[in-house]
C-alpha positions as CSV (number, residue, x, y, z in Angstrom):
1,M,44.9,-45.3,-70.6
2,S,43.5,-41.8,-71.3
3,M,40.4,-40.5,-69.6
4,R,38.6,-40.6,-72.9
5,N,39.2,-44.3,-73.2
6,V,38.0,-44.8,-69.6
7,V,34.8,-43.2,-70.4
8,K,34.3,-45.4,-73.4
9,L,35.1,-48.7,-71.6
10,C,33.4,-48.1,-68.3
11,P,29.7,-48.1,-67.7
12,K,28.4,-44.8,-66.3
13,R,27.9,-46.3,-62.8
14,C,31.5,-47.5,-62.7
15,L,32.8,-44.1,-63.7
16,L,30.9,-42.4,-60.9
17,S,32.3,-44.9,-58.5
18,H,35.8,-44.1,-59.7
19,F,35.3,-40.4,-59.1
20,K,33.8,-41.0,-55.6
21,A,36.7,-43.2,-54.6
22,S,39.4,-40.9,-56.0
23,S,38.3,-37.4,-54.9
24,P,35.2,-35.5,-53.6
25,A,32.9,-34.6,-56.5
26,I,32.4,-31.0,-57.2
27,I,29.1,-30.7,-59.1
28,M,27.2,-27.5,-59.8
29,S,23.5,-27.2,-59.0
30,S,21.0,-25.6,-61.3
31,N,21.6,-22.2,-59.8
32,N,25.4,-22.6,-60.1
33,R,26.0,-23.3,-56.4
34,P,28.5,-25.9,-55.6
35,I,27.1,-29.3,-54.4
36,S,29.0,-31.3,-51.8
37,N,27.9,-35.0,-51.6
38,G,24.8,-34.0,-53.5
39,V,23.7,-31.2,-51.2
40,A,24.1,-27.5,-52.2
41,N,26.2,-25.4,-49.8
42,Y,23.3,-23.3,-48.6
43,Q,24.2,-19.6,-48.2
44,K,23.0,-18.2,-44.9
45,V,20.4,-15.5,-45.1
46,L,21.9,-13.8,-42.0
47,T,25.7,-13.4,-41.9
48,V,28.0,-11.4,-39.7
49,D,28.6,-9.1,-42.7
50,N,24.9,-8.4,-43.5
51,M,23.5,-8.4,-40.0
52,N,22.7,-5.2,-38.1
53,Q,26.1,-3.7,-37.8
54,N,25.1,-1.7,-34.7
55,I,24.8,-4.9,-32.8
56,K,28.5,-5.7,-33.4
57,K,29.3,-2.5,-31.5
58,V,27.4,-3.6,-28.4
59,E,29.6,-4.6,-25.5
60,Y,28.5,-5.7,-22.0
61,A,31.5,-6.3,-19.9
62,V,29.5,-7.5,-16.8
63,R,29.0,-10.8,-18.7
64,G,32.0,-10.5,-21.0
65,P,35.0,-12.9,-21.8
66,I,36.3,-13.0,-18.2
67,V,33.0,-14.1,-16.9
68,V,32.6,-16.7,-19.7
69,R,36.0,-18.1,-18.8
70,A,35.0,-18.2,-15.1
71,G,32.0,-20.4,-16.0
72,A,34.3,-22.7,-18.0
73,I,36.7,-23.0,-15.0
74,R,33.8,-23.8,-12.7
75,K,32.9,-26.7,-15.0
76,E,36.5,-27.8,-15.1
77,L,36.6,-27.9,-11.3
78,E,33.4,-30.0,-11.2
79,Q,35.1,-32.5,-13.5
80,G,38.1,-32.9,-11.2
81,A,40.6,-30.5,-12.9
82,E,43.5,-29.5,-10.7
83,K,43.7,-25.7,-10.1
84,P,45.5,-23.6,-7.5
85,F,42.1,-22.9,-5.9
86,S,39.0,-25.0,-5.1
87,E,36.3,-22.6,-6.2
88,V,35.5,-19.6,-8.4
89,I,34.5,-16.6,-6.5
90,S,32.1,-14.6,-8.6
91,A,32.7,-11.0,-7.5
92,N,31.8,-9.6,-10.9
93,I,28.0,-9.0,-10.8
94,G,25.4,-7.6,-8.4
95,D,23.5,-10.8,-8.0
96,A,22.8,-11.0,-4.3
97,H,21.1,-14.3,-4.0
98,A,23.7,-16.0,-6.2
99,M,26.3,-14.8,-3.6
100,G,24.3,-16.4,-0.7
101,Q,22.1,-13.6,0.5
102,S,18.8,-15.0,2.0
103,P,15.5,-13.8,0.5
104,I,13.2,-11.6,2.5
105,T,10.6,-14.0,4.0
106,F,7.5,-11.8,3.5
107,L,8.3,-11.1,-0.1
108,R,8.6,-14.8,-0.9
109,Q,5.5,-15.6,1.0
110,V,3.3,-13.1,-0.9
111,V,4.7,-14.3,-4.3
112,A,4.3,-18.0,-3.3
113,L,0.6,-17.3,-2.5
114,C,0.1,-15.5,-5.8
115,I,1.7,-18.3,-7.8
116,Y,-0.1,-21.2,-5.9
117,P,-3.3,-20.0,-4.3
118,E,-3.9,-23.4,-2.7
119,L,-1.4,-22.1,-0.1
120,F,-4.1,-19.8,1.3
121,K,-5.4,-22.9,3.1
122,S,-2.2,-23.2,5.0
123,N,-1.7,-21.9,8.5
124,E,2.0,-21.4,7.7
125,F,1.4,-18.0,6.1
126,P,0.6,-14.8,8.1
127,E,-2.6,-13.0,7.4
128,D,-0.9,-9.8,6.1
129,A,0.9,-11.9,3.5
130,K,-2.4,-13.5,2.5
131,N,-4.2,-10.1,2.3
132,R,-1.6,-8.6,0.0
133,A,-1.6,-11.7,-2.2
134,K,-5.4,-11.6,-2.4
135,R,-5.3,-7.9,-3.4
136,I,-2.8,-8.6,-6.2
137,L,-4.7,-11.6,-7.5
138,G,-7.9,-9.6,-7.4
139,A,-6.4,-7.2,-9.9
140,C,-5.1,-10.0,-12.2
141,G,-7.1,-11.3,-15.2
142,G,-9.0,-14.4,-14.0
143,G,-7.4,-14.0,-10.6
144,S,-4.2,-15.5,-11.9
145,V,-0.6,-14.3,-12.3
146,G,-0.6,-16.4,-15.4
147,A,-2.7,-13.8,-17.2
148,Y,-1.3,-10.8,-19.1
149,S,-1.6,-7.5,-17.3
150,A,-2.0,-4.1,-18.7
151,S,1.1,-3.1,-20.6
152,Q,1.9,-0.2,-18.2
153,G,1.5,-2.6,-15.3
154,I,-1.2,-3.7,-12.9
155,E,-3.2,-0.7,-11.7
156,V,-3.2,-1.4,-8.0
157,I,0.6,-2.0,-8.1
158,R,1.1,1.3,-9.9
159,N,-1.0,2.9,-7.2
160,D,1.3,1.4,-4.6
161,V,4.4,2.6,-6.4
162,A,2.9,6.1,-6.5
163,N,2.2,5.9,-2.7
164,Y,5.8,4.7,-2.1
165,I,7.2,7.6,-4.1
166,E,5.0,10.1,-2.2
167,K,6.1,8.8,1.2
168,R,9.8,8.6,0.1
169,D,9.7,12.2,-1.1
170,G,7.9,13.7,1.9
171,G,4.4,14.0,0.5
172,I,5.1,15.3,-3.1
173,K,2.3,14.1,-5.3
174,A,3.0,11.1,-7.5
175,D,0.6,10.3,-10.3
176,P,0.1,6.5,-11.0
177,N,-0.4,7.4,-14.7
178,N,3.2,8.5,-14.8
179,V,4.4,5.1,-13.5
180,F,5.4,2.4,-15.9
181,L,6.2,-1.0,-14.5
182,C,9.2,-2.6,-16.2
183,T,11.2,-5.8,-16.6
184,G,13.7,-4.6,-14.1
185,A,14.9,-1.0,-14.4
186,S,16.9,-1.8,-17.6
187,D,13.7,-2.2,-19.7
188,G,12.6,1.3,-18.7
189,V,16.0,2.8,-19.5
190,V,16.1,1.2,-22.9
191,A,12.5,2.4,-23.7
192,M,13.2,6.0,-22.8
193,L,16.4,6.1,-24.8
194,K,14.5,4.7,-27.8
195,L,12.2,7.7,-27.5
196,L,15.0,10.1,-27.2
197,V,17.2,9.0,-30.1
198,A,16.5,10.8,-33.4
199,G,18.1,12.8,-36.1
200,V,21.1,12.3,-38.4
201,G,24.6,13.6,-38.6
202,K,25.3,16.5,-36.2
203,D,21.6,16.5,-35.3
204,R,21.8,12.9,-34.0
205,T,20.9,12.5,-30.4
206,G,23.8,12.6,-27.9
207,A,23.4,11.1,-24.5
208,M,25.6,12.4,-21.7
209,I,26.9,9.3,-19.8
210,P,29.1,9.2,-16.6
211,I,32.5,7.6,-17.0
212,P,32.8,5.1,-15.4
213,Q,29.3,4.0,-16.3
214,Y,27.0,0.9,-16.1
215,P,27.5,-0.6,-19.6
216,L,23.7,-0.9,-20.2
217,Y,23.9,2.7,-21.3
218,S,26.8,2.4,-23.8
219,A,25.4,-0.9,-25.1
220,T,21.9,0.6,-25.7
221,L,23.3,3.7,-27.4
222,A,25.5,1.5,-29.7
223,E,22.4,-0.5,-30.6
224,L,20.5,2.6,-31.4
225,N,23.4,4.2,-33.3
226,A,23.3,7.2,-31.0
227,T,26.3,9.2,-29.8
228,M,27.7,8.8,-26.3
229,V,28.9,12.0,-24.8
230,P,31.1,10.9,-21.8
231,Y,31.6,13.0,-18.8
232,Y,34.2,11.9,-16.2
233,L,33.5,11.5,-12.6
234,D,36.2,12.9,-10.3
235,E,38.1,10.0,-8.8
236,D,40.2,12.3,-6.7
237,N,37.1,13.6,-5.0
238,N,35.4,10.2,-4.3
239,W,33.9,10.0,-7.8
240,A,32.0,13.3,-7.4
241,L,30.0,14.7,-10.3
242,D,31.6,18.0,-11.3
243,I,29.5,20.6,-13.1
244,D,32.5,22.1,-14.9
245,E,33.2,18.6,-16.3
246,L,29.5,18.4,-17.4
247,Q,29.9,21.7,-19.2
248,R,33.1,20.6,-20.9
249,A,31.5,17.3,-22.1
250,F,28.4,19.2,-23.3
251,D,30.4,21.7,-25.3
252,E,32.6,18.9,-26.8
253,G,29.5,16.9,-27.6
254,K,27.9,19.7,-29.6
255,K,30.7,19.4,-32.1
256,T,29.5,16.0,-33.4
257,C,25.9,15.6,-32.2
258,K,23.0,17.2,-30.4
259,P,23.2,16.4,-26.7
260,R,19.6,15.9,-25.6
261,V,19.7,13.7,-22.5
262,L,21.8,13.6,-19.3
263,C,22.0,10.3,-17.5
264,V,22.9,10.1,-13.8
265,I,23.5,7.0,-11.7
266,N,22.9,7.7,-8.0
267,P,24.1,5.9,-5.9
268,G,26.8,5.1,-8.5
269,N,27.5,1.9,-10.4
270,P,30.4,0.9,-10.6
271,T,31.8,3.7,-8.4
272,G,29.7,3.5,-5.2
273,Q,29.4,7.3,-4.7
274,V,26.3,9.0,-3.4
275,L,25.4,12.5,-4.7
276,S,25.0,15.3,-2.1
277,H,21.9,17.4,-2.1
278,D,23.8,20.4,-3.5
279,N,25.2,18.2,-6.2
280,V,21.7,17.1,-7.3
281,V,20.6,20.8,-7.3
282,E,23.5,21.7,-9.6
283,V,22.8,18.8,-12.0
284,I,19.1,19.8,-12.3
285,K,20.0,23.4,-13.0
286,F,22.5,22.4,-15.5
287,A,19.9,20.2,-17.3
288,K,17.4,23.1,-17.5
289,K,20.0,25.6,-18.6
290,N,21.1,23.3,-21.5
291,H,17.6,22.0,-22.3
292,L,18.4,18.4,-21.5
293,F,16.1,15.5,-20.6
294,L,17.1,14.0,-17.2
295,M,17.4,10.2,-16.7
296,S,18.1,9.3,-13.1
297,D,19.0,5.7,-12.4
298,E,18.2,5.3,-8.7
299,V,18.1,1.5,-8.3
300,Y,20.5,1.6,-5.3
301,Q,18.5,4.1,-3.3
302,D,18.3,1.8,-0.3
303,N,22.0,1.1,-0.4
304,V,23.6,4.0,1.4
305,Y,26.2,3.2,4.0
306,A,28.8,6.0,4.6
307,E,28.3,8.4,7.5
308,G,27.0,11.8,6.3
309,C,25.6,10.4,3.1
310,A,21.9,10.2,2.2
311,F,19.9,9.4,-0.9
312,H,18.2,12.5,-2.4
313,S,15.8,11.6,-5.2
314,F,16.0,13.9,-8.3
315,K,12.2,14.3,-8.2
316,R,12.1,15.6,-4.6
317,V,14.9,18.1,-5.3
318,L,13.2,19.1,-8.5
319,H,10.1,20.1,-6.6
320,E,12.1,21.8,-3.9
321,L,13.4,24.2,-6.6
322,G,9.9,25.4,-7.3
323,P,7.5,25.5,-10.3
324,E,10.2,26.8,-12.7
325,Y,11.8,23.4,-12.5
326,S,9.2,21.1,-11.1
327,E,6.7,21.9,-13.9
328,N,9.2,22.0,-16.8
329,V,12.2,19.8,-16.5
330,E,11.5,16.4,-18.0
331,L,12.6,13.6,-15.7
332,A,12.5,9.8,-15.9
333,S,13.7,8.0,-12.8
334,F,14.1,4.3,-12.3
335,H,14.0,1.8,-9.4
336,S,14.3,-2.0,-9.2
337,I,13.8,-5.0,-6.9
338,S,17.1,-6.5,-8.1
339,K,19.2,-4.4,-5.7
340,G,18.5,-2.7,-2.3
341,Y,17.9,-5.2,0.5
342,M,15.8,-7.4,-1.7
343,G,18.3,-8.6,-4.3
344,E,15.5,-10.3,-6.3
345,C,17.3,-10.1,-9.7
346,G,15.5,-13.1,-11.2
347,F,12.0,-11.8,-10.8
348,R,12.8,-8.9,-13.1
349,G,10.7,-6.3,-11.4
350,G,11.1,-2.5,-11.5
351,Y,9.4,0.8,-12.4
352,M,10.0,4.0,-14.2
353,E,8.3,7.3,-13.2
354,A,8.3,9.8,-16.1
355,I,7.2,13.4,-15.3
356,N,6.6,16.5,-17.3
357,L,6.4,14.5,-20.6
358,D,4.6,16.0,-23.5
359,S,1.2,14.3,-23.5
360,K,1.6,13.1,-27.1
361,V,5.0,11.6,-26.2
362,K,3.5,9.8,-23.2
363,E,1.0,8.1,-25.6
364,Q,4.0,7.0,-27.8
365,L,5.7,5.6,-24.7
366,R,2.5,3.7,-23.8
367,K,2.4,2.3,-27.4
368,L,6.1,1.4,-27.2
369,V,5.8,-0.6,-24.0
370,S,2.6,-2.3,-25.3
371,T,4.7,-4.1,-27.9
372,R,6.3,-6.1,-25.1
373,L,2.7,-7.0,-23.9
374,C,3.5,-6.6,-20.2
375,P,6.3,-7.0,-17.6
376,P,6.4,-10.4,-15.8
377,V,3.4,-10.5,-13.5
378,T,5.4,-12.4,-10.8
379,G,7.9,-9.6,-10.9
380,Q,5.2,-7.0,-10.5
381,A,3.9,-8.9,-7.5
382,A,7.4,-8.9,-5.9
383,L,7.7,-5.2,-6.6
384,D,4.4,-4.6,-4.9
385,V,5.8,-6.1,-1.6
386,V,8.7,-3.7,-1.7
387,M,6.4,-0.8,-2.4
388,N,3.9,-1.8,0.2
389,P,5.9,-3.6,3.0
390,P,4.5,-4.8,6.4
391,Q,3.7,-1.9,8.6
392,P,4.1,-1.6,12.4
393,G,1.4,-3.6,14.1
394,E,1.1,-6.1,11.3
395,P,2.0,-9.8,12.0
396,S,5.1,-9.8,9.7
397,F,6.5,-6.4,10.5
398,E,9.1,-7.4,13.1
399,Q,10.6,-10.2,11.1
400,F,10.6,-8.1,7.9
401,D,12.2,-5.1,9.6
402,K,14.9,-7.4,11.2
403,E,15.7,-9.1,7.9
404,K,15.9,-5.8,6.1
405,R,18.2,-4.1,8.7
406,Q,20.4,-7.2,8.8
407,V,21.0,-7.3,5.1
408,L,21.8,-3.5,4.9
409,G,23.9,-3.7,8.0
410,T,26.0,-6.5,6.6
411,L,26.4,-4.7,3.3
412,A,27.6,-1.5,5.2
413,E,30.2,-3.6,7.0
414,K,31.4,-5.1,3.8
415,A,31.5,-1.7,2.1
416,R,33.8,-0.4,4.9
417,L,36.0,-3.5,4.8
418,T,36.4,-3.3,1.0
419,A,37.9,0.2,1.0
420,E,40.0,-0.6,4.1
421,M,41.5,-3.8,2.7
422,F,42.2,-2.6,-0.8
423,N,43.9,0.5,0.5
424,S,46.2,-1.7,2.6
425,I,47.6,-3.4,-0.6
426,P,50.5,-1.4,-2.2
427,G,49.6,-0.5,-5.7
428,I,45.8,-0.5,-5.2
429,T,43.7,2.5,-4.1
430,C,40.0,2.5,-3.4
431,N,37.6,5.3,-2.6
432,T,35.1,5.0,0.2
433,V,32.2,2.8,-0.9
434,Q,29.4,5.3,0.1
435,G,26.6,3.3,-1.5
436,A,25.4,0.7,-4.1
437,M,27.1,-2.7,-4.2
438,Y,30.5,-2.2,-5.8
439,S,34.0,-0.9,-5.4
440,F,36.0,0.4,-8.3
441,P,39.6,0.3,-7.2
442,R,42.5,1.8,-9.2
443,I,45.4,-0.5,-9.8
444,T,49.0,0.1,-10.8
445,I,50.0,-2.2,-13.6
446,P,53.8,-2.5,-14.4
447,E,54.9,-1.3,-17.8
448,K,56.1,-4.8,-18.8
449,A,52.6,-6.1,-18.2
450,V,51.0,-3.3,-20.1
451,A,53.3,-4.0,-23.0
452,E,52.6,-7.7,-23.0
453,A,48.8,-7.1,-22.8
454,K,49.0,-4.8,-25.8
455,A,51.1,-7.4,-27.7
456,R,48.2,-9.8,-27.1
457,N,45.7,-7.3,-28.2
458,E,44.2,-7.1,-24.7
459,T,43.6,-4.1,-22.5
460,P,46.0,-4.1,-19.5
461,D,43.2,-4.4,-17.0
462,S,41.7,-7.4,-18.8
463,F,45.1,-9.0,-18.9
464,Y,45.3,-8.4,-15.1
465,A,41.8,-9.7,-14.5
466,G,42.5,-12.8,-16.6
467,H,45.6,-13.7,-14.6
468,L,43.7,-13.1,-11.3
469,L,41.0,-15.5,-12.4
470,E,43.4,-18.2,-13.6
471,E,45.6,-18.0,-10.5
472,T,43.1,-17.4,-7.7
473,G,39.6,-18.2,-9.0
474,I,38.4,-14.6,-8.3
475,C,36.2,-13.2,-11.1
476,I,36.1,-9.4,-11.4
477,V,35.2,-7.1,-14.3
478,P,38.0,-5.0,-16.0
479,G,37.5,-1.3,-15.6
480,S,37.8,-0.8,-19.4
481,G,34.3,-2.3,-19.6
482,F,32.9,0.7,-17.7
483,G,35.1,3.4,-19.1
484,Q,38.0,5.1,-17.3
485,R,40.3,8.0,-17.9
486,P,43.1,7.1,-20.4
487,G,46.2,5.8,-18.7
488,T,44.4,4.6,-15.6
489,Y,43.4,1.0,-14.8
490,H,40.6,-0.2,-12.6
491,F,38.3,-3.1,-11.9
492,R,34.8,-3.5,-10.5
493,M,34.2,-5.9,-7.6
494,T,31.0,-6.5,-5.9
495,I,30.7,-6.3,-2.1
496,L,28.2,-9.2,-2.0
497,P,30.2,-12.3,-1.1
498,P,29.7,-13.5,2.5
499,L,31.8,-11.7,5.0
500,D,34.1,-14.7,5.8
501,K,34.7,-15.2,2.0
502,M,35.4,-11.5,1.6
503,K,38.2,-11.7,4.1
504,S,39.8,-14.7,2.4
505,L,39.3,-13.0,-0.9
506,F,41.4,-10.0,0.1
507,K,44.2,-12.3,1.3
508,L,44.2,-13.9,-2.1
509,F,44.1,-10.5,-3.8
510,R,47.0,-9.2,-1.8
511,D,49.2,-12.3,-2.6
512,F,48.3,-12.1,-6.3
513,H,48.9,-8.4,-6.7
514,T,52.2,-8.7,-5.0
515,S,53.4,-11.6,-7.1
516,F,52.0,-10.1,-10.4
517,T,53.8,-6.8,-9.7
518,K,57.1,-8.6,-9.0
519,R,56.7,-10.8,-12.1
520,Y,56.5,-7.9,-14.4
521,Q,58.9,-5.5,-12.8
C-alpha cells in the first residue's frame, strides 16, 4: 500500500504512532532547529570554538594529565584493583602537609583562636598566641575573621609584613602602603602581569621568563595574550642565571615584541638553585640598563640548604647599589606561607611588595585588587604569624624554634639525598639542590622510546613519566611542562616525601629506569 493510501486510511493518531515505532521523528521547530522527541537541540551559547581562545593556550603541568591519572589510579587502588605497587607517591607538587609534614603549632593555635574565639577561655593556649589572635581580631570588622578586610589587606598585618621585610633586609625601610596581601603569591604575580601587559603587534608586552620556569608565568601570559621571552638557565653551572643569555633573549625578543618585564625565581622552581649576591647585582643592573620592570618570586626564601649559599633579596641588593637604583628601578617581590617551613598551602596567604611604582599606577593596582574584594582573612592571619613569630622570652618561642629548625633541617637532608641518589643511577644526572623544594634531574631516554612517544603524539618525558606512574606509582611532572632546552629531557620531583619513603622511592626509581632503558635499547 502506498504511503498516500496509509494517510487516507489511518487516523492522525495512528499515523504518528506508526512513525514513532518505525524511526525517530525529525521535526523542525519554528526557528528551523531540529527537534528530537519534541525538544529542540539547544545550541550552547559558549562552545570551544567561540570561547576565549587564549584560555585554550593555557597549560599547567603541575596539575596536568599525569597528575589526573595518578588520582584515578589512587581510586582504583581504593576499590581493590591489583597494581604492581600499593600506593601512589605524589612527588609532583610542593604541598608539604599533603606529604605528611606537621603544621607549626603556634601558627595553628593563633588561627584557631581567630576562627573560634571561644577558645580564649581555654588554658590549653599560651598567652602569646592569645595576644596575637586578639590583635588580629581587633583589626577585623566586627572582631571576626568572617568579615571582609580592606582590599589591600588588614592594616596591622601589612604593618607586620613591613617590619618583617625591614628586619630581613638589615633595617632598610619598608612602607606598609607598598604591601599588598594576596591569595598566595600567585595572585600578586597575576595582578602585576595584568598591569604590565599592553600594546599590539611588536609593541605587545614581552615578559622575560626563566626556562625552566614555574608554569604560572607561561599560563598567565597565555591568558593575557602576551609574549613570553624565554631565557635559559645554565644547567652545566648548577642552573645559574647568565647575563649574556639574558642579553641574547632580550635582543631576540625585541624582534617580535617589546620586552618590559624580567621575572626571576630565587630560590628556583623547578631547578632549586640559589642566586649569588653578585648574580643579583648583575640582574638588577641589566634591568635598569634595558628599562625593565623587575618581578622577583622569593617564596622559597626560607628554603636554602647548600653550604655557601644564602638568600639575597632583590630589594636589599637594590638599596645597596645606591639611589641611582633604589629610587628608580621598579620592583615587585613576592612571598607566601605555602612554602618555607610553614607549608600552609591551603590557607592561601601571601604578600607582594611593590616599590618605585608610579603613583597613578599604584592607584590602578589598588583598584584592580579591590575587584577581588580581599584575600582570605584566615590566610592573612596565618601570614601574620609568619611575619610576627614568637620572640625569645615568650612562652611559645622554644617550641616554635625547635619545630622550624626541624622542618628545615629535614628538608636540607632530603635535598642532599636527592642529588646523591639520582646521580648514582646511570642515565640520570641531578644538580645540587641548593634551595626550594624540588630537583630537576636530566634523564637519558633511548631513541626507540623517543620515537614511540612521538608516534603517540606525546613528549618523550611525558611518555617516560606515564610509564613510571603505571609501573611504580610514583607521580612526577615532565620537564616539558616547565620548559627545557630542545633535545634534553627532565622531570621535576619534590623533596617533600618523608625520609623513609624517599629512600624507598629511589630504589623504585633505579629499578624502573634500568628496566625502561633496557626495554627500548
